[in-house]
N, C-alpha and C positions, 0 to 999 in steps of 0.2 A: 504493500500499500504506499510505500514511501514515495514513488514517482507521482501518484495522485496528490499526495500531500504537497509535493513540490509544485505541481501544476497550479493548485489552488493558491498557493503563497505567490507564485509569480504573477497570476492574474490579479490579485489583490494589490500587489505592489505596482502593477501597470495601471491601476485605477479601473479595472474592469472585473471586479470581484463577482464570483457566482456564489452568493451568500447561501442559496438553496442547497447547492451541491456541498457547500462547507458543513451545513447542518447535518445533511444525510451522512456525510463522511464521519462527523464527530459521533453520530449515534450508531454507527457500524461497529464500533469498538476498536480502539486504537492500541494495538499491541506494541508497536515500535515507539520508543521514546522520542526518537528524531521527528516522527511523523506529528506527535503531539506539539513539539516545538514550532514546527512549520505552520500547523493550523492555527496555533496560538498567535504567532506573528500575523497571519492573515487576518484574524479577528480583530487584532489591534489596529490594523491599517484601515479597517472599515469602521471603526469607532466603538467596538464592543470589547472594551478593556476589561471589564469584569469577567467575561467568559474566557478571555485570553489568560488572565491571571489564574483562574481556576484549573484550567487545562494543564498548566505547568508548575502548579504550586509545589508538588511532590516530585517532579520530574528531575532525575539525576543530571548533574553537569558533567560527571566524568564518563569517558567512554573507554572500554577495555580495548587494548591493542589488537587490531585485526586488519586484514587486507583481502578484499574479494574483487573478482574480475568482471561480474555481470554489470554492475553500475559503477565500478572502480571506486568502491567504498573503502574507507580507512578511518582510523581513529581521528586523525588530523582533519579529514574532510567533515566528519560529523561534528567535532568540537568547533570547527569554523562555522558550520551552520548554526550550531547552538549559540554561538557568539553574536552572529548576525541577528538571531531572534531575540536574544537578550537586549540588545541595543535597540531594536525596533520596539520592544516592551518597555524601554526606559529603565531597565534594571541594571543600572551601571555598576552599582556596588555588588550585586550578586555576580556580575561578570568578571570581576577582578582576577579570580584564579584562572578563569578560562582564558582571559587575555594573556596571562603569563605563560599558560601552557602552549597556546597557539604561537605566541611570539618565539618561545624557546624551540619549538619544533621547526618553524620556518628558519631560524638561524642555525640550526644544528648541521654538522658537515654531512650527515646521512642524505642519502638519495630520496627525492620526493617525486611522486607522479605529477605529470601537468595538471591533472584533475584536482588533487588535494592542494596543490600549490595555488591554483587559481581560486579555490574557495578560501584558502588562507589569506590570500591578499585582498580578496573582496571583503572579508570580515574586518581585516586591519584598516583597510581603506575607509570603511564605514566608521570604525572607531576614530580614525584620524580626522574625518570630516566632522565628527561630533565634538571632539575634544581639542584638536590641534589648532594653534594659531599660525601655522606655517613653518617653513624650514629656515633657519638661520644656522649655517654651519660652514667650517673650513676643512678642506681635504688637502693633505700633503702626500704627494706620491714621489718617494725617493727624494732626490735634490731638485725636483721640478718646482716651478713657482707654485705657491699655495693657490687653491681655487676657492673662491668665496661663493656661497649660495645664500641668497636672500629671496625666498620664494613664498607665495601665499598657498601653494598647493601642498597636498600631504606626501606626495612621492616624487622623488627625483632620481633618475637613473643616468649614470655617467659612465661612458666607456673610455678606456684608455689602454695604451700600449705600455706594458711594463718595461723598465730599463733593461737592456740586454747585457748578458755576461756576468752579473753580479747580484747578490741578494739586495733587497730594498725593503725599506719601511713604508707602511701605508698607514697615516694617522688621520682620524676624523675627530674634529672638535665641535662640540655642540655649544652654539653661542646664542642659542634661544632660551626661552623659559619653559618650553614644553619637553617632553621626553622624545629623544631621538633614537631610532633604531637604524643601525648600520649593518649593512651585509656586502661582503666582497666575494666575488666569484671569479676564478681564474680557469681558462680553458684553452686547450691547444691540441695539436696533434703530435704524439711522440716522434722524436728523431728516428730516422731509419736505424734499425739495429738495436733500439732500446726497449722495444716491447718485450714484455715477459709473458711466458705461458702461465695462465691462471684460470682457476674455475671456481664457482660457487653455486651449488644446486644443479648445474648441468655438466655433462661430460662431452667433450668434443674430441673427435679423432679425425685426423686428416692424413691420408696416404695417397701415393701416386703410383700408377701402374701403366704399362704399355698396353696396346690393344689387345694383347693375348692374356692379360691379367697378371703378368709377372711385376713384381716390385720394381720401381724405378727411382733412381737417385736423381732428383731435379737440380741438384747443384751444379751439374755438368750436362747439358744436353746437346745433342747434334741438331744442326739447322734442318728444318722440316719435319721433325718428329711429331706424330700425333700421339697423345696419351690422355689418361684419365685423371681428374682429380676426385677422389672419393672421400666424402664427408660423412660422418655419422655423429648424430646428436642424441644423447640419452638424458632423460629427465630423472636425475638423482635426488630431486627435492622431496623431502620427507614430508612436507606440508600438504602435499597433493598435486593435482594437475598444474602444468605450466601453460599459461594462456598467452596469446599474442607474441610468440616468439619470432624473432628476426635473425636469419643467418646472412652475414655479409662476407662475400668472397671477392677479393680484388686480385687481379692477376698482374704480373710485371708487364712493363711496356713492350718487352721482347716476345711475349706470348699472345696468341690470338685466341679468344674465347669463341667457340661455335655456339650459335643460337639455333636450338632445335625448331624454333617457330619458323625459321626461314624455309624449312622443308614443308611446313603446312600452315602457310599464311592465313588460310580461311578459317582455321579452327584452332586458335591459340590455347583455348581451354583444354582441348584434348591432349595437348603436349605437357600439361601439368603433371609432374610426378605424383605418385600416390602419396596421400598425406599432406601435400602442400596446398595452401588456400590460394596463394597468389605468388607469381614470381615475375621479377622485373630485371630483363636483361639490358645491360648497357654495352658500350664498345669493349670495356676492359673489366667489367664487374657484373655480378648478379646478386640480387637480393631475393631471398625466399622467406616466405611468411607461413607459420604453421603453429598448431597446438600439440601438446604431448601430454598423455596421461602419466601417472606415476610410474616409473621404471620403463615407460614406452620409448621406443627409439625411432629415429628417422634417418634413412640413408639416402644420399644423393650422389650422383655422378655428373661430372661436367667435362666435356670433351674440349681439349686445348691443343693447339698447334704451336711449336716453337718456331716462330716466323721470321725473327730478326736476330742477326748476330749482335753480341755485345754482353756487357755486364749490368745486370738489372737487379732491383730489389723486390722481393715477394713479400708484400705486406702480411700482417697477422690475418688469420681467419677468425671471425668472431661470431658467436651466437649468443643472444641476449633476449631477456623479456622486455618489450618496449615500456611496460608500465610497472616494472618491478626491478629496481637495480640490484636487488639481492640475488637475482638468477642470471648467470652468465658464464662464459667460458671462451678463452681465446687461446690461439697458438702463438708461439714466437715467430717473428719475421725472420728472413734470411736473404742473403745475397745468392743469386743464381747466375749461371753463364750459358749462353748459347754460342756454340762453336761451329766449325765448318761441318758440311755434310759428311756422313762416313763414307 
């Protein structure tokens, strides 16, 4: 019933409340606490504050840690929704512990899905709109000139390129009267040769074979050789099925990836390997998307030709859950060479 509660809340927030549907939904029996919070916020928005207060008078603020794939639910997502509802109900004192919890999770170094991050930011933006007087801050990035921010809005994002070749300090100074939350994120692509083989919850095996199935050492290949890249992904996650998995395979620039759809251009779906939901072939890479039950495995083969002579880098092969950073596996990259024809 959670999707229905959210629909009714959104309609009320948009000024097009369906009060009759809200009443019927309330009388149907609300098992989920989050549904009560959303419905209460909807009643508050249509001016029925007493009904709203009664609905959530005994509703818990704390959400046990969980993560599920159907609606991308999580503890952070649910607490963020509760915070939005508390602010809508003008229960700011009651919201203090929830504010701290959501803020702490958003600032934590752990991975967050786009879904829960969005709801977390929505709730904090609503809080900032209600309580903040704007941003007054100074940011110092290494030895670069200090950046001054004096803004009336609640959120400011600034992109920068870190100094190269040496560690640097990043300092943020709050020069305003309100509470300032600062978050820094660094991202980039590992240098060639620095990737490490690692895994968590998934097992990834990558092997290479000639067209007869014999094992092949790809560190030294002859020009014009056709061979197979064989990939197997196994779900070792003890928590259950792994949903929305993506396998990324990138070939060196001296190899040429064969696209099976070129042989059947009018029926791309029929060329999908068993167990694969979607496959995206590019010039030098292929992305495969699939789900795996507990201990289930998926095996894929990709036909490749050693097309150009030279020294090339073979990037890491990576499998990961797109909405759960706790499930992933990758191989180490390596240098390969394509030599003369035999």
